[in-house]
mmJSON file of the N, C-alpha and C atoms, coordinates in Angstrom:
{"data_MODEL":{"atom_site":{
"group_PDB":["ATOM","ATOM","ATOM","ATOM","ATOM","ATOM","ATOM","ATOM","ATOM","ATOM","ATOM","ATOM","ATOM","ATOM","ATOM","ATOM","ATOM","ATOM","ATOM","ATOM","ATOM","ATOM","ATOM","ATOM","ATOM","ATOM","ATOM","ATOM","ATOM","ATOM","ATOM","ATOM","ATOM","ATOM","ATOM","ATOM","ATOM","ATOM","ATOM","ATOM","ATOM","ATOM","ATOM","ATOM","ATOM","ATOM","ATOM","ATOM","ATOM","ATOM","ATOM","ATOM","ATOM","ATOM","ATOM","ATOM","ATOM","ATOM","ATOM","ATOM","ATOM","ATOM","ATOM","ATOM","ATOM","ATOM","ATOM","ATOM","ATOM","ATOM","ATOM","ATOM","ATOM","ATOM","ATOM","ATOM","ATOM","ATOM","ATOM","ATOM","ATOM","ATOM","ATOM","ATOM","ATOM","ATOM","ATOM","ATOM","ATOM","ATOM","ATOM","ATOM","ATOM","ATOM","ATOM","ATOM","ATOM","ATOM","ATOM","ATOM","ATOM","ATOM","ATOM","ATOM","ATOM","ATOM","ATOM","ATOM","ATOM","ATOM","ATOM","ATOM","ATOM","ATOM","ATOM","ATOM","ATOM","ATOM","ATOM","ATOM","ATOM","ATOM","ATOM","ATOM","ATOM","ATOM","ATOM","ATOM","ATOM","ATOM","ATOM","ATOM","ATOM","ATOM","ATOM","ATOM","ATOM","ATOM","ATOM","ATOM","ATOM","ATOM","ATOM","ATOM","ATOM","ATOM","ATOM","ATOM","ATOM","ATOM","ATOM","ATOM","ATOM","ATOM","ATOM","ATOM","ATOM","ATOM","ATOM","ATOM","ATOM","ATOM","ATOM","ATOM","ATOM","ATOM","ATOM","ATOM","ATOM","ATOM","ATOM","ATOM","ATOM","ATOM","ATOM","ATOM","ATOM","ATOM","ATOM","ATOM","ATOM","ATOM","ATOM","ATOM","ATOM","ATOM","ATOM","ATOM","ATOM","ATOM","ATOM","ATOM","ATOM","ATOM","ATOM","ATOM","ATOM","ATOM","ATOM","ATOM","ATOM","ATOM","ATOM","ATOM","ATOM","ATOM","ATOM","ATOM","ATOM","ATOM","ATOM","ATOM","ATOM"],
"id":[1,2,3,4,5,6,7,8,9,10,11,12,13,14,15,16,17,18,19,20,21,22,23,24,25,26,27,28,29,30,31,32,33,34,35,36,37,38,39,40,41,42,43,44,45,46,47,48,49,50,51,52,53,54,55,56,57,58,59,60,61,62,63,64,65,66,67,68,69,70,71,72,73,74,75,76,77,78,79,80,81,82,83,84,85,86,87,88,89,90,91,92,93,94,95,96,97,98,99,100,101,102,103,104,105,106,107,108,109,110,111,112,113,114,115,116,117,118,119,120,121,122,123,124,125,126,127,128,129,130,131,132,133,134,135,136,137,138,139,140,141,142,143,144,145,146,147,148,149,150,151,152,153,154,155,156,157,158,159,160,161,162,163,164,165,166,167,168,169,170,171,172,173,174,175,176,177,178,179,180,181,182,183,184,185,186,187,188,189,190,191,192,193,194,195,196,197,198,199,200,201,202,203,204,205,206,207,208,209,210,211,212,213],
"type_symbol":["N","C","C","N","C","C","N","C","C","N","C","C","N","C","C","N","C","C","N","C","C","N","C","C","N","C","C","N","C","C","N","C","C","N","C","C","N","C","C","N","C","C","N","C","C","N","C","C","N","C","C","N","C","C","N","C","C","N","C","C","N","C","C","N","C","C","N","C","C","N","C","C","N","C","C","N","C","C","N","C","C","N","C","C","N","C","C","N","C","C","N","C","C","N","C","C","N","C","C","N","C","C","N","C","C","N","C","C","N","C","C","N","C","C","N","C","C","N","C","C","N","C","C","N","C","C","N","C","C","N","C","C","N","C","C","N","C","C","N","C","C","N","C","C","N","C","C","N","C","C","N","C","C","N","C","C","N","C","C","N","C","C","N","C","C","N","C","C","N","C","C","N","C","C","N","C","C","N","C","C","N","C","C","N","C","C","N","C","C","N","C","C","N","C","C","N","C","C","N","C","C","N","C","C","N","C","C","N","C","C","N","C","C"],
"label_atom_id":["N","CA","C","N","CA","C","N","CA","C","N","CA","C","N","CA","C","N","CA","C","N","CA","C","N","CA","C","N","CA","C","N","CA","C","N","CA","C","N","CA","C","N","CA","C","N","CA","C","N","CA","C","N","CA","C","N","CA","C","N","CA","C","N","CA","C","N","CA","C","N","CA","C","N","CA","C","N","CA","C","N","CA","C","N","CA","C","N","CA","C","N","CA","C","N","CA","C","N","CA","C","N","CA","C","N","CA","C","N","CA","C","N","CA","C","N","CA","C","N","CA","C","N","CA","C","N","CA","C","N","CA","C","N","CA","C","N","CA","C","N","CA","C","N","CA","C","N","CA","C","N","CA","C","N","CA","C","N","CA","C","N","CA","C","N","CA","C","N","CA","C","N","CA","C","N","CA","C","N","CA","C","N","CA","C","N","CA","C","N","CA","C","N","CA","C","N","CA","C","N","CA","C","N","CA","C","N","CA","C","N","CA","C","N","CA","C","N","CA","C","N","CA","C","N","CA","C","N","CA","C","N","CA","C","N","CA","C","N","CA","C","N","CA","C","N","CA","C"],
"label_alt_id":[null,null,null,null,null,null,null,null,null,null,null,null,null,null,null,null,null,null,null,null,null,null,null,null,null,null,null,null,null,null,null,null,null,null,null,null,null,null,null,null,null,null,null,null,null,null,null,null,null,null,null,null,null,null,null,null,null,null,null,null,null,null,null,null,null,null,null,null,null,null,null,null,null,null,null,null,null,null,null,null,null,null,null,null,null,null,null,null,null,null,null,null,null,null,null,null,null,null,null,null,null,null,null,null,null,null,null,null,null,null,null,null,null,null,null,null,null,null,null,null,null,null,null,null,null,null,null,null,null,null,null,null,null,null,null,null,null,null,null,null,null,null,null,null,null,null,null,null,null,null,null,null,null,null,null,null,null,null,null,null,null,null,null,null,null,null,null,null,null,null,null,null,null,null,null,null,null,null,null,null,null,null,null,null,null,null,null,null,null,null,null,null,null,null,null,null,null,null,null,null,null,null,null,null,null,null,null,null,null,null,null,null,null],
"label_comp_id":["MET","MET","MET","LEU","LEU","LEU","PHE","PHE","PHE","ILE","ILE","ILE","TYR","TYR","TYR","LEU","LEU","LEU","PHE","PHE","PHE","GLY","GLY","GLY","LEU","LEU","LEU","PRO","PRO","PRO","GLY","GLY","GLY","GLY","GLY","GLY","PRO","PRO","PRO","GLU","GLU","GLU","LEU","LEU","LEU","LEU","LEU","LEU","LEU","LEU","LEU","ILE","ILE","ILE","ALA","ALA","ALA","PHE","PHE","PHE","VAL","VAL","VAL","VAL","VAL","VAL","LEU","LEU","LEU","LEU","LEU","LEU","MET","MET","MET","PHE","PHE","PHE","GLY","GLY","GLY","GLY","GLY","GLY","LYS","LYS","LYS","LYS","LYS","LYS","LEU","LEU","LEU","PRO","PRO","PRO","GLU","GLU","GLU","LEU","LEU","LEU","MET","MET","MET","LYS","LYS","LYS","GLY","GLY","GLY","LEU","LEU","LEU","GLY","GLY","GLY","LYS","LYS","LYS","GLY","GLY","GLY","ILE","ILE","ILE","ARG","ARG","ARG","GLU","GLU","GLU","PHE","PHE","PHE","ASN","ASN","ASN","ASN","ASN","ASN","ALA","ALA","ALA","LYS","LYS","LYS","ALA","ALA","ALA","ASN","ASN","ASN","ILE","ILE","ILE","GLU","GLU","GLU","THR","THR","THR","GLU","GLU","GLU","VAL","VAL","VAL","ARG","ARG","ARG","ASP","ASP","ASP","SER","SER","SER","MET","MET","MET","LYS","LYS","LYS","GLU","GLU","GLU","ILE","ILE","ILE","ASP","ASP","ASP","LYS","LYS","LYS","LYS","LYS","LYS","ALA","ALA","ALA","LYS","LYS","LYS","SER","SER","SER","GLU","GLU","GLU","ASP","ASP","ASP"],
"label_asym_id":["A","A","A","A","A","A","A","A","A","A","A","A","A","A","A","A","A","A","A","A","A","A","A","A","A","A","A","A","A","A","A","A","A","A","A","A","A","A","A","A","A","A","A","A","A","A","A","A","A","A","A","A","A","A","A","A","A","A","A","A","A","A","A","A","A","A","A","A","A","A","A","A","A","A","A","A","A","A","A","A","A","A","A","A","A","A","A","A","A","A","A","A","A","A","A","A","A","A","A","A","A","A","A","A","A","A","A","A","A","A","A","A","A","A","A","A","A","A","A","A","A","A","A","A","A","A","A","A","A","A","A","A","A","A","A","A","A","A","A","A","A","A","A","A","A","A","A","A","A","A","A","A","A","A","A","A","A","A","A","A","A","A","A","A","A","A","A","A","A","A","A","A","A","A","A","A","A","A","A","A","A","A","A","A","A","A","A","A","A","A","A","A","A","A","A","A","A","A","A","A","A","A","A","A","A","A","A","A","A","A","A","A","A"],
"label_entity_id":["1","1","1","1","1","1","1","1","1","1","1","1","1","1","1","1","1","1","1","1","1","1","1","1","1","1","1","1","1","1","1","1","1","1","1","1","1","1","1","1","1","1","1","1","1","1","1","1","1","1","1","1","1","1","1","1","1","1","1","1","1","1","1","1","1","1","1","1","1","1","1","1","1","1","1","1","1","1","1","1","1","1","1","1","1","1","1","1","1","1","1","1","1","1","1","1","1","1","1","1","1","1","1","1","1","1","1","1","1","1","1","1","1","1","1","1","1","1","1","1","1","1","1","1","1","1","1","1","1","1","1","1","1","1","1","1","1","1","1","1","1","1","1","1","1","1","1","1","1","1","1","1","1","1","1","1","1","1","1","1","1","1","1","1","1","1","1","1","1","1","1","1","1","1","1","1","1","1","1","1","1","1","1","1","1","1","1","1","1","1","1","1","1","1","1","1","1","1","1","1","1","1","1","1","1","1","1","1","1","1","1","1","1"],
"label_seq_id":[1,1,1,2,2,2,3,3,3,4,4,4,5,5,5,6,6,6,7,7,7,8,8,8,9,9,9,10,10,10,11,11,11,12,12,12,13,13,13,14,14,14,15,15,15,16,16,16,17,17,17,18,18,18,19,19,19,20,20,20,21,21,21,22,22,22,23,23,23,24,24,24,25,25,25,26,26,26,27,27,27,28,28,28,29,29,29,30,30,30,31,31,31,32,32,32,33,33,33,34,34,34,35,35,35,36,36,36,37,37,37,38,38,38,39,39,39,40,40,40,41,41,41,42,42,42,43,43,43,44,44,44,45,45,45,46,46,46,47,47,47,48,48,48,49,49,49,50,50,50,51,51,51,52,52,52,53,53,53,54,54,54,55,55,55,56,56,56,57,57,57,58,58,58,59,59,59,60,60,60,61,61,61,62,62,62,63,63,63,64,64,64,65,65,65,66,66,66,67,67,67,68,68,68,69,69,69,70,70,70,71,71,71],
"pdbx_PDB_ins_code":[null,null,null,null,null,null,null,null,null,null,null,null,null,null,null,null,null,null,null,null,null,null,null,null,null,null,null,null,null,null,null,null,null,null,null,null,null,null,null,null,null,null,null,null,null,null,null,null,null,null,null,null,null,null,null,null,null,null,null,null,null,null,null,null,null,null,null,null,null,null,null,null,null,null,null,null,null,null,null,null,null,null,null,null,null,null,null,null,null,null,null,null,null,null,null,null,null,null,null,null,null,null,null,null,null,null,null,null,null,null,null,null,null,null,null,null,null,null,null,null,null,null,null,null,null,null,null,null,null,null,null,null,null,null,null,null,null,null,null,null,null,null,null,null,null,null,null,null,null,null,null,null,null,null,null,null,null,null,null,null,null,null,null,null,null,null,null,null,null,null,null,null,null,null,null,null,null,null,null,null,null,null,null,null,null,null,null,null,null,null,null,null,null,null,null,null,null,null,null,null,null,null,null,null,null,null,null,null,null,null,null,null,null],
"Cartn_x":[4.192,2.926,3.145,4.07,4.377,4.897,5.632,6.17,5.062,3.959,2.844,2.224,2.096,1.495,2.395,3.692,4.618,4.875,5.022,5.454,4.424,3.345,2.346,2.716,1.856,2.106,3.144,3.945,4.951,4.297,4.851,4.341,5.127,5.043,5.691,7.191,7.909,9.375,9.851,9.152,9.539,9.339,8.229,7.973,9.004,9.421,10.469,11.783,12.107,13.326,13.258,12.11,11.933,12.071,11.451,11.543,12.99,13.739,15.131,15.967,15.737,16.478,16.148,14.879,14.485,15.16,15.209,15.866,17.349,17.993,19.412,19.643,18.736,18.914,18.688,17.655,17.276,17.762,18.051,18.507,17.353,17.628,16.597,16.09,16.927,16.519,15.589,15.763,14.924,13.625,13.569,12.412,11.104,11.067,9.801,9.324,10.261,9.895,9.335,9.938,9.474,8.063,7.826,6.508,5.45,5.841,4.906,4.472,5.433,5.11,4.232,4.514,3.7,2.272,2.134,0.801,0.03,0.727,0.076,-0.388,0.437,0.065,-1.14,-1.178,-2.32,-3.586,-3.453,-4.613,-5.148,-4.269,-4.707,-5.372,-4.828,-5.43,-6.838,-7.002,-8.323,-9.316,-8.856,-9.742,-10.177,-9.255,-9.602,-10.578,-10.351,-11.25,-12.653,-12.732,-14.036,-14.749,-14.007,-14.608,-15.15,-14.424,-14.884,-16.128,-16.128,-17.304,-18.522,-18.342,-19.453,-19.975,-19.08,-19.503,-20.262,-19.803,-20.483,-21.867,-21.961,-23.263,-24.231,-23.73,-24.587,-25.05,-24.16,-24.528,-25.576,-25.419,-26.396,-27.767,-27.779,-29.057,-29.724,-28.933,-29.487,-30.052,-29.351,-29.839,-31.136,-31.209,-32.432,-33.589,-33.342,-34.398,-34.907,-33.983,-34.382,-35.188,-34.786,-35.496,-36.902,-37.048,-38.382,-39.261,-38.686,-39.505,-39.981,-39.265,-39.678,-40.825,-40.968,-42.041,-43.373],
"Cartn_y":[-13.888,-14.578,-16.081,-16.463,-17.871,-18.469,-17.652,-18.097,-18.562,-17.817,-18.155,-19.483,-19.708,-20.954,-22.159,-21.954,-23.071,-23.375,-22.345,-22.544,-22.141,-21.513,-21.073,-19.732,-19.257,-17.98,-18.165,-17.13,-17.256,-17.363,-18.214,-18.404,-17.588,-17.962,-17.238,-17.136,-18.256,-18.162,-17.359,-17.494,-16.749,-15.252,-14.888,-13.469,-12.887,-13.653,-13.188,-12.981,-13.874,-13.744,-12.504,-12.279,-11.092,-9.826,-9.802,-8.638,-8.388,-9.448,-9.312,-8.739,-9.211,-8.715,-7.243,-6.869,-5.468,-4.607,-5.075,-4.333,-4.152,-5.188,-5.081,-4.11,-4.133,-3.293,-1.815,-1.502,-0.109,0.445,-0.406,0.068,0.503,0.603,0.958,2.373,3.281,4.687,4.948,4.224,4.428,3.634,2.619,1.725,2.439,3.294,3.994,4.86,5.517,6.345,5.489,4.333,3.403,2.896,2.534,2.039,3.146,4.384,5.508,5.706,5.628,5.753,4.61,3.403,2.244,2.411,2.873,3.105,4.153,5.218,6.278,5.744,4.915,4.334,3.416,2.609,1.712,2.515,3.586,4.435,5.08,5.593,6.2,5.174,3.962,2.902,2.583,2.455,2.148,3.277,4.527,5.658,5.64,5.359,5.294,4.154,3.016,1.873,2.211,2.895,3.275,4.254,5.196,6.145,5.441,4.497,3.753,2.942,2.293,1.517,2.415,3.609,4.55,4.987,5.285,5.697,4.581,3.356,2.225,2.036,2.107,1.963,3.051,4.304,5.415,5.227,4.774,4.532,3.436,2.379,1.286,1.775,2.654,3.203,4.041,4.841,5.659,4.797,3.717,2.803,2.153,1.742,1.132,2.132,3.391,4.42,4.638,4.681,4.878,3.682,2.502,1.295,1.254,1.654,1.658,2.737,3.887,4.975,4.656,3.804,3.438,2.426,1.692,0.684,1.281],
"Cartn_z":[-6.078,-6.03,-6.16,-6.975,-7.152,-5.854,-5.084,-3.8,-2.864,-2.816,-1.927,-2.341,-3.636,-4.1,-3.827,-3.932,-3.739,-2.258,-1.452,-0.073,0.971,0.614,1.575,2.185,3.06,3.726,4.827,5.088,6.142,7.514,8.361,9.707,10.709,11.979,13.068,12.934,12.77,12.673,11.46,10.36,9.166,9.366,10.014,10.266,11.226,12.219,13.133,12.387,11.49,10.696,9.812,9.194,8.345,9.185,10.363,11.25,11.664,11.952,12.341,11.205,9.993,8.827,8.584,8.719,8.535,9.589,10.826,11.895,11.599,11.09,10.74,9.588,8.604,7.42,7.726,8.466,8.684,10.008,10.969,12.271,13.147,14.423,15.396,15.272,14.772,14.688,13.516,12.435,11.249,11.304,12.133,12.168,12.534,13.579,13.867,12.716,12.036,10.885,9.76,9.547,8.522,8.843,10.096,10.506,10.421,10.744,10.638,9.19,8.273,6.848,6.368,6.859,6.491,7.006,8.238,8.803,8.035,7.63,6.858,5.505,4.875,3.589,3.706,4.761,4.981,5.247,6.037,6.34,5.068,4.208,2.95,2.044,2.009,1.2,1.701,3.014,3.574,3.319,3.397,3.102,1.643,0.741,-0.682,-0.941,-0.286,-0.45,0.048,1.186,1.733,0.8,0.22,-0.718,-1.954,-2.466,-3.643,-3.305,-2.132,-1.727,-1.592,-1.037,-0.889,-2.249,-3.179,-4.521,-5.227,-5.091,-5.733,-5.123,-3.794,-3.124,-3.564,-3.62,-4.05,-5.491,-6.342,-7.747,-7.857,-7.061,-7.082,-6.61,-5.601,-5.119,-6.197,-6.907,-7.984,-9.1,-9.428,-10.477,-10.038,-8.763,-8.249,-8.279,-7.925,-7.934,-9.36,-10.33,-11.732,-12.232,-11.846,-12.285,-11.673,-10.429,-9.772,-10.343,-10.711,-11.249,-12.668,-13.377,-14.74,-14.727,-13.608,-13.534,-13.382],
"occupancy":[1.0,1.0,1.0,1.0,1.0,1.0,1.0,1.0,1.0,1.0,1.0,1.0,1.0,1.0,1.0,1.0,1.0,1.0,1.0,1.0,1.0,1.0,1.0,1.0,1.0,1.0,1.0,1.0,1.0,1.0,1.0,1.0,1.0,1.0,1.0,1.0,1.0,1.0,1.0,1.0,1.0,1.0,1.0,1.0,1.0,1.0,1.0,1.0,1.0,1.0,1.0,1.0,1.0,1.0,1.0,1.0,1.0,1.0,1.0,1.0,1.0,1.0,1.0,1.0,1.0,1.0,1.0,1.0,1.0,1.0,1.0,1.0,1.0,1.0,1.0,1.0,1.0,1.0,1.0,1.0,1.0,1.0,1.0,1.0,1.0,1.0,1.0,1.0,1.0,1.0,1.0,1.0,1.0,1.0,1.0,1.0,1.0,1.0,1.0,1.0,1.0,1.0,1.0,1.0,1.0,1.0,1.0,1.0,1.0,1.0,1.0,1.0,1.0,1.0,1.0,1.0,1.0,1.0,1.0,1.0,1.0,1.0,1.0,1.0,1.0,1.0,1.0,1.0,1.0,1.0,1.0,1.0,1.0,1.0,1.0,1.0,1.0,1.0,1.0,1.0,1.0,1.0,1.0,1.0,1.0,1.0,1.0,1.0,1.0,1.0,1.0,1.0,1.0,1.0,1.0,1.0,1.0,1.0,1.0,1.0,1.0,1.0,1.0,1.0,1.0,1.0,1.0,1.0,1.0,1.0,1.0,1.0,1.0,1.0,1.0,1.0,1.0,1.0,1.0,1.0,1.0,1.0,1.0,1.0,1.0,1.0,1.0,1.0,1.0,1.0,1.0,1.0,1.0,1.0,1.0,1.0,1.0,1.0,1.0,1.0,1.0,1.0,1.0,1.0,1.0,1.0,1.0,1.0,1.0,1.0,1.0,1.0,1.0],
"B_iso_or_equiv":[0.0,0.0,0.0,0.0,0.0,0.0,0.0,0.0,0.0,0.0,0.0,0.0,0.0,0.0,0.0,0.0,0.0,0.0,0.0,0.0,0.0,0.0,0.0,0.0,0.0,0.0,0.0,0.0,0.0,0.0,0.0,0.0,0.0,0.0,0.0,0.0,0.0,0.0,0.0,0.0,0.0,0.0,0.0,0.0,0.0,0.0,0.0,0.0,0.0,0.0,0.0,0.0,0.0,0.0,0.0,0.0,0.0,0.0,0.0,0.0,0.0,0.0,0.0,0.0,0.0,0.0,0.0,0.0,0.0,0.0,0.0,0.0,0.0,0.0,0.0,0.0,0.0,0.0,0.0,0.0,0.0,0.0,0.0,0.0,0.0,0.0,0.0,0.0,0.0,0.0,0.0,0.0,0.0,0.0,0.0,0.0,0.0,0.0,0.0,0.0,0.0,0.0,0.0,0.0,0.0,0.0,0.0,0.0,0.0,0.0,0.0,0.0,0.0,0.0,0.0,0.0,0.0,0.0,0.0,0.0,0.0,0.0,0.0,0.0,0.0,0.0,0.0,0.0,0.0,0.0,0.0,0.0,0.0,0.0,0.0,0.0,0.0,0.0,0.0,0.0,0.0,0.0,0.0,0.0,0.0,0.0,0.0,0.0,0.0,0.0,0.0,0.0,0.0,0.0,0.0,0.0,0.0,0.0,0.0,0.0,0.0,0.0,0.0,0.0,0.0,0.0,0.0,0.0,0.0,0.0,0.0,0.0,0.0,0.0,0.0,0.0,0.0,0.0,0.0,0.0,0.0,0.0,0.0,0.0,0.0,0.0,0.0,0.0,0.0,0.0,0.0,0.0,0.0,0.0,0.0,0.0,0.0,0.0,0.0,0.0,0.0,0.0,0.0,0.0,0.0,0.0,0.0,0.0,0.0,0.0,0.0,0.0,0.0],
"pdbx_formal_charge":[null,null,null,null,null,null,null,null,null,null,null,null,null,null,null,null,null,null,null,null,null,null,null,null,null,null,null,null,null,null,null,null,null,null,null,null,null,null,null,null,null,null,null,null,null,null,null,null,null,null,null,null,null,null,null,null,null,null,null,null,null,null,null,null,null,null,null,null,null,null,null,null,null,null,null,null,null,null,null,null,null,null,null,null,null,null,null,null,null,null,null,null,null,null,null,null,null,null,null,null,null,null,null,null,null,null,null,null,null,null,null,null,null,null,null,null,null,null,null,null,null,null,null,null,null,null,null,null,null,null,null,null,null,null,null,null,null,null,null,null,null,null,null,null,null,null,null,null,null,null,null,null,null,null,null,null,null,null,null,null,null,null,null,null,null,null,null,null,null,null,null,null,null,null,null,null,null,null,null,null,null,null,null,null,null,null,null,null,null,null,null,null,null,null,null,null,null,null,null,null,null,null,null,null,null,null,null,null,null,null,null,null,null],
"auth_seq_id":[1,1,1,2,2,2,3,3,3,4,4,4,5,5,5,6,6,6,7,7,7,8,8,8,9,9,9,10,10,10,11,11,11,12,12,12,13,13,13,14,14,14,15,15,15,16,16,16,17,17,17,18,18,18,19,19,19,20,20,20,21,21,21,22,22,22,23,23,23,24,24,24,25,25,25,26,26,26,27,27,27,28,28,28,29,29,29,30,30,30,31,31,31,32,32,32,33,33,33,34,34,34,35,35,35,36,36,36,37,37,37,38,38,38,39,39,39,40,40,40,41,41,41,42,42,42,43,43,43,44,44,44,45,45,45,46,46,46,47,47,47,48,48,48,49,49,49,50,50,50,51,51,51,52,52,52,53,53,53,54,54,54,55,55,55,56,56,56,57,57,57,58,58,58,59,59,59,60,60,60,61,61,61,62,62,62,63,63,63,64,64,64,65,65,65,66,66,66,67,67,67,68,68,68,69,69,69,70,70,70,71,71,71],
"auth_comp_id":["MET","MET","MET","LEU","LEU","LEU","PHE","PHE","PHE","ILE","ILE","ILE","TYR","TYR","TYR","LEU","LEU","LEU","PHE","PHE","PHE","GLY","GLY","GLY","LEU","LEU","LEU","PRO","PRO","PRO","GLY","GLY","GLY","GLY","GLY","GLY","PRO","PRO","PRO","GLU","GLU","GLU","LEU","LEU","LEU","LEU","LEU","LEU","LEU","LEU","LEU","ILE","ILE","ILE","ALA","ALA","ALA","PHE","PHE","PHE","VAL","VAL","VAL","VAL","VAL","VAL","LEU","LEU","LEU","LEU","LEU","LEU","MET","MET","MET","PHE","PHE","PHE","GLY","GLY","GLY","GLY","GLY","GLY","LYS","LYS","LYS","LYS","LYS","LYS","LEU","LEU","LEU","PRO","PRO","PRO","GLU","GLU","GLU","LEU","LEU","LEU","MET","MET","MET","LYS","LYS","LYS","GLY","GLY","GLY","LEU","LEU","LEU","GLY","GLY","GLY","LYS","LYS","LYS","GLY","GLY","GLY","ILE","ILE","ILE","ARG","ARG","ARG","GLU","GLU","GLU","PHE","PHE","PHE","ASN","ASN","ASN","ASN","ASN","ASN","ALA","ALA","ALA","LYS","LYS","LYS","ALA","ALA","ALA","ASN","ASN","ASN","ILE","ILE","ILE","GLU","GLU","GLU","THR","THR","THR","GLU","GLU","GLU","VAL","VAL","VAL","ARG","ARG","ARG","ASP","ASP","ASP","SER","SER","SER","MET","MET","MET","LYS","LYS","LYS","GLU","GLU","GLU","ILE","ILE","ILE","ASP","ASP","ASP","LYS","LYS","LYS","LYS","LYS","LYS","ALA","ALA","ALA","LYS","LYS","LYS","SER","SER","SER","GLU","GLU","GLU","ASP","ASP","ASP"],
"auth_asym_id":["A","A","A","A","A","A","A","A","A","A","A","A","A","A","A","A","A","A","A","A","A","A","A","A","A","A","A","A","A","A","A","A","A","A","A","A","A","A","A","A","A","A","A","A","A","A","A","A","A","A","A","A","A","A","A","A","A","A","A","A","A","A","A","A","A","A","A","A","A","A","A","A","A","A","A","A","A","A","A","A","A","A","A","A","A","A","A","A","A","A","A","A","A","A","A","A","A","A","A","A","A","A","A","A","A","A","A","A","A","A","A","A","A","A","A","A","A","A","A","A","A","A","A","A","A","A","A","A","A","A","A","A","A","A","A","A","A","A","A","A","A","A","A","A","A","A","A","A","A","A","A","A","A","A","A","A","A","A","A","A","A","A","A","A","A","A","A","A","A","A","A","A","A","A","A","A","A","A","A","A","A","A","A","A","A","A","A","A","A","A","A","A","A","A","A","A","A","A","A","A","A","A","A","A","A","A","A","A","A","A","A","A","A"],
"auth_atom_id":["N","CA","C","N","CA","C","N","CA","C","N","CA","C","N","CA","C","N","CA","C","N","CA","C","N","CA","C","N","CA","C","N","CA","C","N","CA","C","N","CA","C","N","CA","C","N","CA","C","N","CA","C","N","CA","C","N","CA","C","N","CA","C","N","CA","C","N","CA","C","N","CA","C","N","CA","C","N","CA","C","N","CA","C","N","CA","C","N","CA","C","N","CA","C","N","CA","C","N","CA","C","N","CA","C","N","CA","C","N","CA","C","N","CA","C","N","CA","C","N","CA","C","N","CA","C","N","CA","C","N","CA","C","N","CA","C","N","CA","C","N","CA","C","N","CA","C","N","CA","C","N","CA","C","N","CA","C","N","CA","C","N","CA","C","N","CA","C","N","CA","C","N","CA","C","N","CA","C","N","CA","C","N","CA","C","N","CA","C","N","CA","C","N","CA","C","N","CA","C","N","CA","C","N","CA","C","N","CA","C","N","CA","C","N","CA","C","N","CA","C","N","CA","C","N","CA","C","N","CA","C","N","CA","C","N","CA","C","N","CA","C","N","CA","C","N","CA","C"],
"pdbx_PDB_model_num":[1,1,1,1,1,1,1,1,1,1,1,1,1,1,1,1,1,1,1,1,1,1,1,1,1,1,1,1,1,1,1,1,1,1,1,1,1,1,1,1,1,1,1,1,1,1,1,1,1,1,1,1,1,1,1,1,1,1,1,1,1,1,1,1,1,1,1,1,1,1,1,1,1,1,1,1,1,1,1,1,1,1,1,1,1,1,1,1,1,1,1,1,1,1,1,1,1,1,1,1,1,1,1,1,1,1,1,1,1,1,1,1,1,1,1,1,1,1,1,1,1,1,1,1,1,1,1,1,1,1,1,1,1,1,1,1,1,1,1,1,1,1,1,1,1,1,1,1,1,1,1,1,1,1,1,1,1,1,1,1,1,1,1,1,1,1,1,1,1,1,1,1,1,1,1,1,1,1,1,1,1,1,1,1,1,1,1,1,1,1,1,1,1,1,1,1,1,1,1,1,1,1,1,1,1,1,1,1,1,1,1,1,1]
}}}
């Protein structure tokens, strides 16, 4: 986190360098499997986030209904 504050977010050349290093470390055969796992993790995170947002919205609606019925 300190890195981002000191140097900013990585740009195009930095991302290319990172991609090249990852390719060297994992090789071409492991890379698709790695990306598939990353995609699955991102999808699960987004699904969990959507579920939490839905629960919060539903709870807020219930609170609003209770507040209106008390008036």
